[in-house]
C-alpha positions, -999 to 999 in steps of 0.1 A, spaced: 7 -579 -458 16 -561 -425 -12 -532 -430 -38 -560 -438 -31 -576 -405 -30 -547 -387 -67 -534 -401 -78 -569 -393 -68 -566 -358 -84 -533 -351 -116 -546 -365 -114 -575 -340 -104 -552 -313 -137 -546 -288 -145 -508 -291 -157 -514 -255 -127 -524 -240 -108 -492 -261 -134 -472 -243 -127 -488 -205 -90 -483 -212 -95 -447 -223 -118 -439 -193 -90 -455 -169 -64 -431 -186 -88 -404 -183 -94 -411 -146 -56 -412 -141 -50 -378 -157 -78 -364 -140 -63 -375 -107 -28 -369 -116 -39 -333 -127 -55 -326 -91 -24 -338 -71 -3 -317 -91 -26 -284 -88 -28 -292 -48 10 -292 -47 11 -260 -69 -12 -241 -46 6 -252 -17 38 -239 -29 21 -206 -40 7 -201 -4 40 -203 12 54 -180 -13 26 -153 -6 27 -156 30 65 -157 33 62 -126 13 37 -108 31 57 -115 65 87 -102 51 70 -71 40 55 -65 75 92 -74 90 108 -46 68 80 -18 79 85 -27 116 122 -28 115 121 9 101 92 19 126 114 5 154 149 16 144 133 51 140 119 50 176 154 36 193 173 61 172 154 88 187 160 76 225 197 72 214 197 108 199 190 120 236 214 96 250 241 110 226 231 148 239 231 138 277 264 122 272 278 156 256 268 172 288 298 163 304 304 138 335 279 127 356 283 158 382 276 182 354 248 162 342 233 162 375 238 198 380 213 203 350 190 177 358 159 196 349 172 192 314 161 154 317 127 161 321 127 182 288 144 156 270 120 127 282 85 151 269 94 140 235 98 102 239 69 88 248 83 51 247 108 61 274 98 54 308 125 73 326 164 87 319 188 79 345 224 90 353 248 67 374 282 80 386 313 58 388 302 39 419 270 30 403 251 57 423 220 71 409 229 110 408 200 122 387 165 108 375 134 120 362 103 119 386 89 90 366 118 63 377 115 46 408 145 41 428 167 11 415 186 -3 442 187 -39 428 223 -41 406 208 -69 384 181 -42 372 210 -21 359 239 -43 344 248 -16 323 269 1 350 291 -28 350 293 -37 314 304 0 307 328 0 334 344 -30 322 344 -20 285 354 16 273 347 13 237 314 -5 240 292 24 226 255 16 228 243 -12 253 208 -27 252 204 -48 283 180 -78 288 142 -73 295 131 -66 330 102 -63 352 101 -27 366 81 5 370 57 8 402 50 -25 418 72 -42 393 46 -48 367 59 -33 336 85 -50 314 113 -28 300 147 -30 285 172 -1 289 196 16 263 227 29 277 259 50 268 294 55 291 300 89 304 336 95 304 357 110 334 389 131 338 414 114 313 390 92 298 383 71 328 349 57 337 329 85 346 293 67 350 263 59 326 234 76 314 205 51 305 170 53 291 142 28 302 121 21 278 84 8 280 82 -24 260 45 -20 260 51 9 236 66 -15 207 35 -40 218 8 -11 208 25 -5 178 30 -45 166 -5 -47 177 -17 -25 151 -6 -52 124 -33 -75 114 -19 -109 111 -47 -131 112 -48 -165 132 -12 -178 139 5 -149 130 30 -134 153 55 -103 155 86 -105 181 115 -84 193 144 -97 206 184 -93 215 213 -104 196 220 -130 224 181 -145 219 163 -126 249 126 -123 240 118 -87 244 83 -92 235 57 -113 212 24 -104 199 5 -125 208 20 -139 235 -1 -169 248 26 -187 260 42 -162 280 75 -160 264 81 -125 271 114 -119 290 130 -154 284 155 -164 261 157 -189 234 179 -220 234 216 -215 223 209 -239 196 178 -221 182 193 -185 190 225 -194 169 204 -212 141 181 -183 134 207 -156 140 238 -166 125 222 -164 89 206 -127 100 239 -114 110 254 -130 80 233 -119 53 211 -89 71 179 -111 72 161 -146 73 131 -154 52 122 -190 54 106 -220 71 121 -224 104 108 -248 136 94 -223 164 108 -231 195 77 -211 209 50 -231 192 70 -261 188 58 -265 150 69 -254 117 65 -217 110 70 -193 80 93 -166 92 110 -135 84 139 -119 108 155 -87 103 181 -67 119 172 -33 137 194 -6 120 225 5 147 211 -19 173 216 -54 186 181 -61 181 157 -83 154 123 -78 146 108 -110 136 71 -114 120 56 -152 109 28 -173 105 26 -207 117 23 -232 90 -7 -250 98 -24 -217 99 -13 -207 66 -21 -238 52 -56 -239 64 -74 -225 33 -53 -248 12 -65 -278 34 -103 -267 26 -94 -261 -9 -73 -293 -15 -106 -314 3 -129 -296 -18 -107 -305 -52 -102 -343 -39 -141 -347 -38 -145 -328 -71 -120 -353 -87 -137 -384 -72 -170 -370 -86 -157 -361 -122 -139 -396 -120 -169 -414 -114 -187 -393 -142 -160 -401 -166 -160 -438 -159 -205 -435 -161 -197 -418 -196 -177 -441 -211 -202 -473 -199 -231 -450 -214 -211 -445 -246 -205 -484 -250 -241 -490 -243 -251 -466 -268 -228 -480 -298 -250 -506 -309 -279 -481 -313 -256 -456 -335 -264 -474 -371 -302 -472 -362 -301 -438 -354 -276 -424 -384 -303 -415 -408 -322 -396 -380 -292 -378 -366 -285 -365 -404 -315 -350 -406 -313 -335 -369 -277 -322 -378 -290 -304 -408 -317 -290 -389 -290 -278 -366 -269 -264 -393 -294 -244 -409 -309 -229 -372 -279 -228 -353 -269 -192 -337 -235 -201 -353 -225 -195 -390 -210 -223 -407 -190 -214 -439 -176 -240 -466 -145 -227 -482 -123 -243 -506 -91 -222 -506 -72 -239 -533 -100 -237 -558 -135 -217 -560 -131 -201 -527 -167 -201 -505 -193 -221 -518 -217 -226 -490 -228 -203 -460 -254 -211 -436 -280 -184 -425 -265 -175 -395 -237 -161 -416 -259 -133 -430 -272 -125 -396 -238 -119 -383 -220 -102 -413 -250 -88 -434 -236 -110 -464 -257 -135 -482 -240 -164 -504 -247 -142 -534 -224 -115 -520 -194 -140 -509 -195 -167 -534 -161 -176 -551 -144 -150 -525 -123 -161 -493 -130 -152 -455 -95 -137 -450 -108 -109 -475 -132 -99 -447 -106 -100 -418 -93 -67 -405 -63 -55 -421 -41 -56 -390 -51 -91 -382 -49 -105 -422 -12 -113 -418 -21 -136 -385 -50 -150 -402 -31 -161 -434 -6 -174 -412 -32 -198 -395 -47 -207 -427 -13 -215 -443 -9 -239 -409 -44 -252 -413 -36 -264 -448 -7 -284 -445 -19 -305 -417 -55 -325 -430 -79 -331 -404 -63 -298 -382 -87 -277 -361 -77 -242 -353 -92 -216 -333 -88 -177 -333 -106 -145 -326 -105 -122 -354 -125 -89 -361 -145 -88 -397 -161 -65 -416 -198 -61 -417 -217 -53 -452 -223 -20 -434 -186 -11 -428 -182 -17 -392 -162 -45 -376 -177 -74 -354 -156 -95 -331 -160 -134 -340 -147 -167 -331 -135 -190 -359 -130 -222 -357 -114 -236 -387 -109 -276 -395 -91 -287 -426 -115 -312 -445 -104 -311 -475 -90 -347 -476 -124 -358 -465 -142 -368 -495 -177 -360 -482 -170 -327 -479 -136 -318 -498 -135 -283 -479 -123 -261 -448 -151 -260 -424 -156 -226 -404 -175 -220 -376 -185 -184 -367 -198 -171 -337 -204 -134 -330 -188 -126 -297 -187 -88 -297 -210 -84 -268 -186 -106 -248 -155 -88 -256 -168 -58 -248 -181 -74 -212 -149 -88 -205 -131 -59 -212 -153 -34 -189 -153 -67 -163 -116 -71 -163 -113 -34 -159 -137 -29 -131 -118 -58 -111 -89 -41 -113 -99 -10 -100 -116 -29 -71 -84 -47 -60 -67 -17 -62 -94 3 -39 -94 -24 -17 -55 -23 -14 -54 11 -12 -79 12 17 -62 -12 38 -27 6 42 -46 36 39 -60 29 73 -23 23 85 -12 56 70 -43 77 86 -38 62 122 1 72 120 -6 106 109 -30 111 136 -5 106 160 21 124 141 0 156 141 -3 159 178 36 158 182 40 188 157 12 208 173 39 212 205 67 219 180 52 243 156 35 259 190 68 263 210 84 272 176 62 301 169 69 316 204 104 316 205 103 331 167 81 359 183 100 363 215 138 361 200 151 396 187 151 404 154 185 390 136 194 370 165 210 335 161 183 324 184 156 337 160 171 321 130 172 285 150 137 291 160 125 300 123 144 269 110 125 246 135 94 261 125 102 257 88 110 218 96 78 215 114 59 231 86 74 207 63 67 177 84 31 191 82 33 190 47 43 153 47 12 146 74 -12 160 43 9 133 19 1 106 46 -35 117 49 -43 118 11 -28 86 6 -50 71 36 -79 92 15 -88 109 47 -80 144 36 -79 157 1 -53 181 7 -52 221 4 -67 223 -30 -66 256 -53 -60 265 -87 -21 261 -97 1 266 -124 12 232 -132 43 242 -151 56 266 -126 54 237 -98 70 210 -121 97 234 -131 107 239 -90 105 201 -89 128 195 -118 154 216 -104 156 190 -76 155 166 -99 185 176 -118 208 180 -88 201 143 -80 211 132 -117 245 112 -122 269 131 -145 263 106 -176 226 113 -173 204 139 -192 172 153 -183 153 169 -212 122 195 -200 95 207 -225 72 229 -207 41 250 -224 46 285 -231 13 295 -217 2 286 -185 -19 257 -175 -40 258 -145 -53 223 -126 -71 224 -92 -47 204 -70 -26 208 -37 9 219 -46 28 194 -24 8 167 -42 16 178 -74 54 179 -63 48 145 -48 34 133 -85 66 145 -104 94 135 -78 79 99 -74 78 95 -111 113 109 -119 129 91 -87 115 59 -103 130 69 -137 162 74 -123 162 41 -108 154 26 -142 183 43 -160 210 38 -132 245 57 -142 234 67 -177 204 75 -196 177 102 -203 148 114 -186 122 134 -208 94 152 -187 71 174 -207 36 191 -200 10 199 -226 -30 205 -231 -50 179 -247 -87 176 -257 -102 142 -248 -136 138 -269 -140 104 -258 -135 80 -229 -106 60 -231 -98 28 -211 -66 21 -198 -52 -7 -179 -55 9 -143 -76 39 -148 -102 55 -174 -104 89 -190 -135 105 -188 -140 131 -222 -127 170 -214 -98 190 -215 -65 180 -194 -29 188 -188 -7 160 -202 25 152 -178 46 128 -192 79 114 -176 96 90 -203 129 71 -195 156 51 -215 160 24 -187 154 -9 -185 118 -12 -191 91 -34 -174 75 -70 -180 38 -75 -184 35 -89 -151 53 -59 -133 28 -35 -151 0 -53 -140 8 -49 -102 26 -15 -110 5 5 -86 -3 -23 -55 9 -9 -20 41 -25 -11 47 -40 -46 87 -29 -55 109 -42 -78 140 -30 -58 164 -49 -33 150 -56 1 155 -20 19 158 2 -11 123 9 -16 88 6 3 64 0 -26 42 30 -16 54 58 -40 31 48 -73 5 40 -51 6 74 -34 7 89 -70 -24 68 -81 -45 78 -52 -37 114 -59 -44 112 -95 -74 92 -94 -88 112 -67 -83 144 -85 -102 133 -112 -78 124 -134 -60 89 -152 -25 75 -155 -15 55 -186 16 34 -187 34 19 -216 66 3 -213 91 -22 -234 118 -45 -217 148 -28 -226 138 4 -243 122 22 -212 91 33 -197 66 63 -201 42 75 -173 14 96 -188 -8 115 -160 -37 135 -169 -53 162 -146 -85 183 -154 -79 215 -166 -93 249 -153 -95 281 -166 -90 301 -133 -58 318 -124 -34 305 -94 -45 317 -62 -21 339 -43 -11 324 -9 -23 341 24 2 369 34 19 354 67 24 389 78 -12 397 86 -16 414 119 -26 387 147 -58 395 161 -55 396 199 -76 387 228 -91 411 253 -86 390 282 -114 364 275 -117 333 292 -112 301 272 -120 265 282 -92 243 265 -99 205 267 -71 179 253 -58 146 264 -25 153 249 -6 169 278 24 184 260 -5 198 231 -27 212 259 3 229 277 17 247 245 -21 257 236 -25 273 270 7 295 267 1 305 231 -35 317 244 -19 334 272 6 354 243 -25 360 222 -42 380 255 -67 352 264 -69 335 297 -71 299 291 -82 271 315 -67 237 304 -81 202 309 -65 170 301 -95 150 311 -132 159 296 -148 149 325 -132 174 344 -135 201 320 -176 194 319 -175 194 360 -155 228 362 -178 241 331 -213 232 352 -197 247 381 -197 282 364 -213 283 326 -214 319 325 -176 321 335 -162 309 300 -163 329 268 -158 302 245 -143 267 241 -113 251 225 -114 212 223 -96 184 205 -121 158 187 -103 123 196 -104 119 234 -105 88 256 -138 93 274 -156 119 254 -149 130 217 -150 168 211 -182 169 192 -198 146 222 -185 172 247 -195 203 224 -231 189 227 -232 190 262 -216 222 268 -241 237 243 -269 219 258 -261 240 292 -252 272 273 -267 274 239 -249 305 230 -214 292 241 -186 294 208 -171 261 205 -142 255 184 -129 218 173 -93 207 168 -89 174 147 -58 158 130 -78 154 100 -110 169 86 -131 148 67 -170 147 54 -181 128 89 -162 151 112 -176 179 96 -212 165 98 -206 155 132 -195 191 143 -222 208 125 -248 187 144 -232 195 177 -233 230 172 -196 237 167 -185 272 153 -154 263 129 -127 231 130 -92 240 130 -68 211 115 -38 198 135 -13 212 134 -26 249 145 -5 281 139 -9 308 164 -24 332 136 -49 306 128 -60 300 166 -63 338 168 -81 339 137 -107 312 147 -113 326 181 -119 364 168 -143 352 145 -162 326 170 -163 359 198 -176 381 168 -147 407 167 -137 395 131 
């Protein structure tokens, strides 16, 4: 009775009304989905921007701390010189200390009365006690330690923003004996912060513990030197003091609007670095996307309603077109590119296949009649296919779509998309209907596109961070030039076996290690390929693992498997050391205090191309370096982002996220590949493939080769870095040359034009303000075609080599330059080699 009434009610129900109600529901779902997506995108945008500013803050905190620690180290050195009177007696040393601190405008020494008793020549007289509050502060508080002053306008004409870092000088019996202070140029940090690309609405700030704004980049509101309100200062800094940093959304007192900010304390100093972006600019792209989504949702909703209306209008024509549609349906099935299979899994098996089935699989109906489709599925996928079939058979009318590898009649396998519908209960069909589509080409194309997209994204990220790394390495090379030059002079002049010679040799060794570090940074930036040569891979790895073994905990084990026969690859030994050290360091972090790390090296032959998640291995012979651990393992998301610059799973402050990016850059640039496998809770395996070569390792040059000395030749030396210019000239004098140094390329050109025949050779830096070295070489050789020119550059790439060749440069030397390299290059240029 109830069933009959329900059927009668449904028959009376207007199908048009049902369609209209369905249209309203679909429109509501469409709009609701759009709103949900917009809100989700907004939150994701906030997270992405917050992550970016947090990474920038972490990087800048380290940079800022490093610079300030160098200044504090000098203050401590001066503090140990004694009382203010003793320091004043040795005031000349202050100039030497200042030479290595470009960010410091001056070093001042005050006596117990607050009078300046020693200062560098760069510092103007300070007569206003408000500019030196540190004297009173240190006088009142004996154990204050380091004091950082508020920013103030000083320097010539009081036009330069500065702040002071000071320490107390003790007098007899621990009484107040004065103050030593370093005046730090705010502009040096503004230049550093200005190199960071922040985008619209982005900013970077440095401020003190009491809220004084030391600098802000950019500073359109001219807030530098002002102070945050007490309420804003307490709100921002209380959490930083408590937790070490602040990441989140706040109201900017400068912009008077919400911003996403990351604030962190500078290690060892009462200073804070903040970077952020205004919420308005951060959401600009999201607003545009949301506007587009709203328009699209409106159009699709209108389209839905229009389609529902058309469907209702066409219902009354359905019966008349039924016979015609049936004929059309049969023609579509017979001529479709997709195969149709009728299969009764419970009785009889396959009893119909469309012509497309033979085109896809090679089998005719006679070949497969009475069999089941599952018989042709790849053995590894057959269990999954049986499970889906069982699920389908238990649910009449249900449809399942899956992708399988099916065997072709020729024995090969093809990818097919199989849509299975259970129509066993349908009287007109009595079968499971299977639609098969050949998707082999699509699968191959998707895999290739995914691989190329991953490599393109990785290359773009490496290039962006590489530009930053290259700039830092260039400046560091200039600093290393002076250190290496003077260290070589000290080694040469100090008596054999003396402590002074040993100290100087240690400085030289440390500087050479720093030079290797610069090589690694330039390798990361792809500005330089390193000093590549055939090397014994096993020997270098063995040396590296000796260092790793010393860092392992007592309950950790290092298992090493090295080949009995030497394996040679073309590589920079320092870069190979970096690869193994980074991978082993990550493995140590993964296993914690207990676990096993296995390192093995072997030769393999790869006959065919192999495609990994992040790289592709070409056919050939390779040395395979495996680093395995029994640590935590990684999930799929971590594996996907493993080689991104700045991506790290470590806690904030315990990792930069650059180690694996550097490994990726070295390996791919060497023509190798990386394969990474990992299982959560079981561990990870990094497999590095490096191309093998047959050549033996090249012996290193003998550093004891006699230095080729000059014969009084006059050398024109041009370098805008005055400390580097001074050490170069001093080195040339010791080598027997007569140098003429110029820090200005224009002045050097004028001097040369006055007496072109006076100089026997030219030694010039490449990167200078007015002229580049290659431009200067072009002009000089235009005046005198036979003039030997030697170019010095922080990194040597294809572009610089081409420019140097076109300018007629005789040879290019890479910074930092050793005295022996300089002597050999000049001898070759002058024809005395």
